[in-house]
C-alpha positions in Angstrom: -8.7 -12.9 4.3 -11.5 -10.8 3.8 -11.0 -9.3 0.4 -13.2 -6.0 -1.3 -13.0 -5.9 -5.0 -14.2 -2.7 -7.0 -14.2 -1.9 -10.6 -13.5 1.6 -11.9 -15.9 2.6 -14.1 -16.9 -1.2 -15.3 -18.5 -4.2 -13.7 -15.9 -6.9 -12.7 -16.6 -10.0 -14.3 -17.2 -13.0 -11.8 -14.2 -14.8 -13.4 -11.8 -12.4 -12.9 -13.7 -11.8 -9.3 -13.0 -15.7 -8.9 -9.0 -15.8 -10.3 -8.0 -12.8 -7.8 -9.8 -14.3 -4.8 -7.7 -17.3 -5.6 -4.7 -15.3 -5.6 -4.9 -13.4 -2.9 -5.5 -16.5 -0.9 -2.0 -17.4 -1.0 -1.4 -14.5 0.9 -3.3 -15.8 3.8 -0.7 -17.7 5.7 1.4 -14.2 6.5 -2.2 -12.3 8.2 -4.3 -12.8 10.8 -8.3 -13.2 10.3 -9.1 -9.9 10.5 -7.1 -8.6 7.4 -8.7 -7.2 5.2 -7.5 -6.6 1.2 -9.1 -4.1 -1.2 -8.4 -4.5 -4.4 -9.5 -1.5 -7.2 -9.1 -2.5 -10.8 -9.1 0.6 -13.4 -8.5 1.1 -17.2 -6.3 3.7 -18.2 -5.8 4.1 -22.2 -4.3 0.9 -23.0 -3.4 -0.3 -19.5 -5.5 -1.7 -16.9 -4.6 -0.9 -13.4 -5.0 -2.6 -10.1 -4.2 -1.1 -6.6 -3.7 -3.7 -3.8 -3.9 -2.5 -0.3 -4.0 -5.4 3.0 -4.6 -4.0 6.3 -3.4 -6.3 9.0 -3.1 -5.3 12.6 -2.8 -1.3 11.5 0.0 -2.2 9.1 -0.4 -1.4 5.4 0.4 -3.3 2.6 0.3 -1.2 -0.9 0.9 -1.9 -4.3 0.2 -0.1 -7.3 0.5 -2.1 -10.1 -0.2 -1.2 -14.6 -0.2 -4.2 -16.9 -1.4 -5.5 -20.5 -4.6 -7.4 -18.2 -5.8 -7.8 -14.5 -4.4 -11.3 -14.7 -0.7 -10.0 -14.9 -1.1 -7.0 -12.9 -2.5 -9.3 -9.7 0.7 -11.5 -10.0 2.9 -8.6 -9.9 1.0 -6.9 -7.3 1.6 -10.3 -5.3 4.9 -10.6 -5.8 5.4 -6.3 -4.8 3.7 -7.5 -1.5 5.5 -10.8 -0.7 9.0 -8.4 -1.1 8.1 -6.4 1.1 6.8 -8.7 3.8 10.1 -10.6 2.9 12.3 -7.1 3.3 10.5 -6.3 7.0 10.0 -9.7 8.3 11.6 -9.5 11.6 9.8 -5.9 12.1 6.6 -7.6 10.8 6.2 -10.2 12.8 5.8 -8.9 16.0 2.7 -7.5 13.9 1.3 -10.6 11.9 0.4 -13.7 12.7 2.2 -15.5 15.0 4.5 -18.2 13.6 4.1 -16.4 10.1 7.7 -16.4 9.6 9.1 -19.6 10.6 11.9 -20.1 8.0 10.1 -23.9 7.8 6.8 -22.7 7.0 6.7 -19.5 5.6 10.2 -19.5 3.5 10.0 -23.0 2.3 6.1 -22.1 1.0 7.0 -19.4 -0.8 10.0 -21.0 -2.2 12.6 -18.7 -0.6 16.2 -18.8 0.7 17.2 -16.6 3.2 19.8 -15.5 1.0 17.6 -14.0 -1.5 16.4 -10.8 0.2 19.1 -8.2 2.2 16.6 -7.4 5.5 16.0 -4.0 5.6 18.6 -2.6 8.7 18.1 0.2 11.2 16.5 3.3 9.9 18.3 6.4 9.5 15.8 9.2 10.3 16.4 12.8 10.0 14.4 14.9 12.2 13.1 18.2 11.4 10.9 20.6 13.5 9.2 23.5 12.1 6.1 25.6 12.6 2.6 24.9 11.5 0.7 27.7 10.3 -3.1 27.5 9.5 -3.9 28.1 5.8 -6.0 26.6 3.7 -5.5 23.0 1.1 -4.9 25.2 -1.7 -2.3 27.5 0.0 -0.3 24.1 1.3 -0.2 22.8 -2.1 1.2 26.2 -3.4 4.0 26.1 -0.8 4.6 22.5 -1.3 5.3 23.5 -5.1 7.3 26.5 -4.0 9.5 24.1 -2.5 9.5 21.2 -4.4 7.8 18.2 -2.2 6.2 16.0 -2.8 4.1 16.3 0.5 3.4 19.0 2.9 1.9 18.8 6.3 -0.1 22.2 7.4 -2.7 23.0 10.4 -6.2 23.0 8.3 -7.2 27.0 8.9 -10.8 25.9 9.4 -10.6 22.6 11.5 -7.5 23.3 13.2 -6.3 20.0 12.1 -3.5 18.7 10.9 -3.6 17.5 7.3 -1.0 16.8 5.2 -1.2 17.4 1.0 0.9 15.5 -1.4 1.3 15.2 -5.1 0.2 12.0 -6.7 1.7 9.8 -9.6 -0.9 10.8 -12.2 -0.1 14.8 -11.7 -3.4 15.7 -9.3 -3.0 15.9 -5.7 -4.2 14.4 -2.4 -5.1 15.5 0.6 -4.6 13.6 4.2 -7.0 14.4 7.2 -6.7 13.5 10.2 -9.2 12.5 13.1 
């Protein structure tokens, strides 16, 4: 797995970089060789925030963890990714490396028991249709806030492409643009 480690507003020490790469290597058994891991480290107030995103074969796993140190945060982030894999393993085994979920191999290596986690059942999907009006990102954010939603889909007035605005955990807004 290729690993990219980024420090926001500080330089990542080599010892921390080595520790993160070593811990991420434990996940190699689940992913193909072309998998990429992006680790973003930042400090907010008196906590250290670690964002871990793994992209493999079009499937994205993501975890964002705050902790007293980055060493604690990487352990929590890896646990969160492993929980995502366990919970969805029957669906994911088709997308990830062949044989990664053979019980004797993966479960024994991770110390898991099959009764430990309830697998994800069928998804109940509520479908909704609506007309997309051309608008600016600012108008879409205003509409989203008026509706009390966490995200809003709209057509950008300038590019005529479908975009999504969303409210982030930190209270700011995000924009997803399509290509």
